[in-house]
VOPAGU-2260 file (C-alpha; in pm, 1 decimal, decimal comma):
REM VOPAGU-2260
SITE   aa  ch    i         X         Y         Z
SITE  MET   A    0    9690,9   11781,6    8618,2
SITE  VAL   A    1    9596,3   11718,8    8982,0
SITE  ASP   A    2    9581,0   11343,1    8916,7
SITE  THR   A    3    9929,8   11356,1    8765,9
SITE  PHE   A    4   10060,8   11547,2    9068,2
SITE  ILE   A    5    9900,6   11303,1    9313,2
SITE  GLY   A    6   10048,4   11013,0    9115,9
SITE  TYR   A    7   10389,9   11177,6    9136,3
SITE  LEU   A    8   10361,8   11223,3    9512,2
SITE  ASN   A    9   10247,8   10865,8    9562,6
SITE  ALA   A   10   10548,3   10749,5    9359,6
SITE  LEU   A   11   10775,7   10932,6    9604,0
SITE  LYS   A   12   10642,8   10729,7    9895,1
SITE  ARG   A   13   10842,8   10442,5   10036,0
SITE  LYS   A   14   10943,9   10161,2    9813,5
SITE  LYS   A   15   10814,2    9813,9    9894,2
SITE  GLY   A   16   10995,2    9690,5   10202,5
SITE  GLY   A   17   11125,3   10035,4   10298,1
SITE  ALA   A   18   11071,2   10199,6   10633,5
SITE  MET   A   19   10740,5   10373,8   10695,4
SITE  ARG   A   20   10776,6   10752,0   10682,2
SITE  ILE   A   21   10598,0   10967,8   10938,8
SITE  TYR   A   22   10582,4   11345,6   10895,5
SITE  LEU   A   23   10548,7   11563,3   11207,4
SITE  SER   A   24   10325,8   11867,4   11160,3
SITE  GLY   A   25   10267,0   12143,5   11412,2
SITE  PRO   A   26   10322,0   12507,2   11496,8
SITE  ILE   A   27   10670,9   12645,7   11443,2
SITE  THR   A   28   10644,2   13016,5   11358,8
SITE  GLY   A   29   10610,2   13226,2   11674,7
SITE  VAL   A   30   10664,4   12930,1   11910,1
SITE  ASP   A   31   10977,6   12980,2   12120,8
SITE  ASN   A   32   11025,1   12614,0   12214,4
SITE  TYR   A   33   10913,1   12456,0   11886,8
SITE  ARG   A   34   11234,0   12250,7   11852,2
SITE  ILE   A   35   11184,6   12098,0   12197,1
SITE  ASN   A   36   10818,8   12022,4   12114,4
SITE  PHE   A   37   10911,8   11848,7   11788,8
SITE  LEU   A   38   11202,0   11654,4   11943,9
SITE  ALA   A   39   10978,3   11531,4   12227,7
SITE  ALA   A   40   10717,1   11427,1   11971,1
SITE  GLU   A   41   10981,9   11255,6   11760,6
SITE  TYR   A   42   11097,6   11054,3   12063,3
SITE  LYS   A   43   10741,9   10944,0   12147,7
SITE  VAL   A   44   10657,4   10857,4   11786,5
SITE  ARG   A   45   10974,6   10645,9   11757,0
SITE  ALA   A   46   10879,4   10462,4   12076,7
SITE  ARG   A   47   10529,5   10391,1   11942,9
SITE  PHE   A   48   10618,5   10309,9   11580,7
SITE  LYS   A   49   10937,7   10103,7   11580,1
SITE  GLY   A   50   11170,2   10121,2   11278,6
SITE  VAL   A   51   11008,7   10421,3   11110,7
SITE  THR   A   52   11170,0   10718,6   10942,5
SITE  ILE   A   53   11061,6   11041,9   11107,4
SITE  ILE   A   54   11036,6   11350,2   10887,6
SITE  ASN   A   55   11090,1   11638,5   11128,5
SITE  PRO   A   56   11064,4   11975,4   10950,7
SITE  THR   A   57   11250,7   12157,1   11227,9
SITE  TRP   A   58   11575,3   12015,5   11087,5
SITE  LEU   A   59   11531,6   12222,3   10770,2
SITE  VAL   A   60   11696,8   12521,0   10936,6
SITE  LYS   A   61   12021,3   12319,3   10941,5
SITE  LEU   A   62   11994,4   12261,3   10565,7
SITE  LEU   A   63   11878,6   12612,4   10477,8
SITE  PRO   A   64   11982,5   12844,8   10764,7
SITE  ASP   A   65   11882,9   13164,4   10586,3
SITE  GLY   A   66   11560,5   13022,8   10439,5
SITE  LYS   A   67   11238,4   13217,0   10424,7
SITE  HIS   A   68   10903,3   13093,4   10556,6
SITE  ASP   A   69   10759,5   13030,2   10208,3
SITE  GLU   A   70   11073,7   12837,0   10108,6
SITE  TYR   A   71   11041,8   12611,5   10412,4
SITE  LEU   A   72   10674,1   12551,8   10331,3
SITE  GLU   A   73   10758,9   12456,8    9974,3
SITE  ILE   A   74   11007,0   12197,2   10099,2
SITE  CYS   A   75   10758,1   12073,4   10361,0
SITE  TYR   A   76   10493,0   12013,8   10095,7
SITE  SER   A   77   10734,2   11785,2    9912,8
SITE  LEU   A   78   10812,4   11602,8   10236,2
SITE  VAL   A   79   10441,3   11556,7   10312,9
SITE  GLY   A   80   10410,0   11393,3    9973,8
SITE  MET   A   81   10676,1   11140,4   10072,9
SITE  ALA   A   82   10506,0   11045,9   10401,4
SITE  ASP   A   83   10289,7   10745,0   10478,1
SITE  LYS   A   84   10143,9   10902,9   10791,9
SITE  MET   A   85   10125,6   11250,4   10942,9
SITE  ILE   A   86   10123,6   11321,4   11315,5
SITE  MET   A   87    9950,7   11647,2   11410,6
SITE  LEU   A   88   10117,8   11803,8   11714,9
SITE  PRO   A   89    9922,5   12004,5   11974,2
SITE  GLY   A   90    9835,8   12354,0   11855,5
SITE  TRP   A   91    9841,3   12264,2   11485,2
SITE  GLU   A   92    9498,4   12421,8   11439,2
SITE  LYS   A   93    9649,1   12768,0   11499,9
SITE  SER   A   94    9929,1   12721,2   11246,2
SITE  LYS   A   95    9863,7   12825,2   10886,5
SITE  GLY   A   96   10145,4   12601,0   10766,1
SITE  ALA   A   97   10028,4   12294,7   10961,5
SITE  CYS   A   98    9670,7   12346,2   10840,7
SITE  ALA   A   99    9794,5   12364,2   10480,9
SITE  GLU   A  100   10005,1   12050,4   10531,1
SITE  LYS   A  101    9702,5   11868,2   10673,0
SITE  ARG   A  102    9483,3   11969,9   10376,5
SITE  MET   A  103    9747,0   11844,0   10137,9
SITE  ALA   A  104    9784,5   11515,8   10327,7
SITE  GLU   A  105    9407,4   11465,7   10312,7
SITE  GLU   A  106    9402,8   11530,9    9937,7
SITE  ILE   A  107    9674,4   11276,1    9862,6
SITE  GLY   A  108    9559,2   11009,5   10107,4
SITE  VAL   A  109    9824,7   11032,1   10379,3
SITE  GLU   A  110    9689,8   10889,6   10706,5
SITE  ILE   A  111    9656,6   11163,5   10970,6
SITE  ILE   A  112    9688,8   11092,3   11342,6
SITE  GLU   A  113    9645,7   11335,8   11630,3
SITE  PHE   A  114    9952,1   11328,2   11857,2
SITE  ILE   A  115    9732,9   11280,6   12162,7
SITE  ASN   A  116    9620,0   10945,2   12020,5
SITE  ILE   A  117    9970,5   10795,9   12018,5
SITE  GLN   A  118   10074,5   10869,2   12376,4
């Protein structure tokens, strides 16, 4: 079953010739300026990796304004499965959601990069 799931997630990844997808992972819950942190990271990642698609989970609130934490996490797990790389933002270690996203990325073979290494 796990192999089937991993195969499914790998199938969701970019098609040949498509833009690389980079998922941003970091603390959101309880962080007052999380949107600013993610937008600043998005800007720096775009400058470093030209022509990529950035998957920024902070935009989910626009799609699901009354969403619950577990609903956002469920969507994020699907988005992680579509990513080629994951950028871990500062403070991720203290975030249960970011830690779970990182574990999932490791299990399915998504390359993980610490944000500090791209500046």
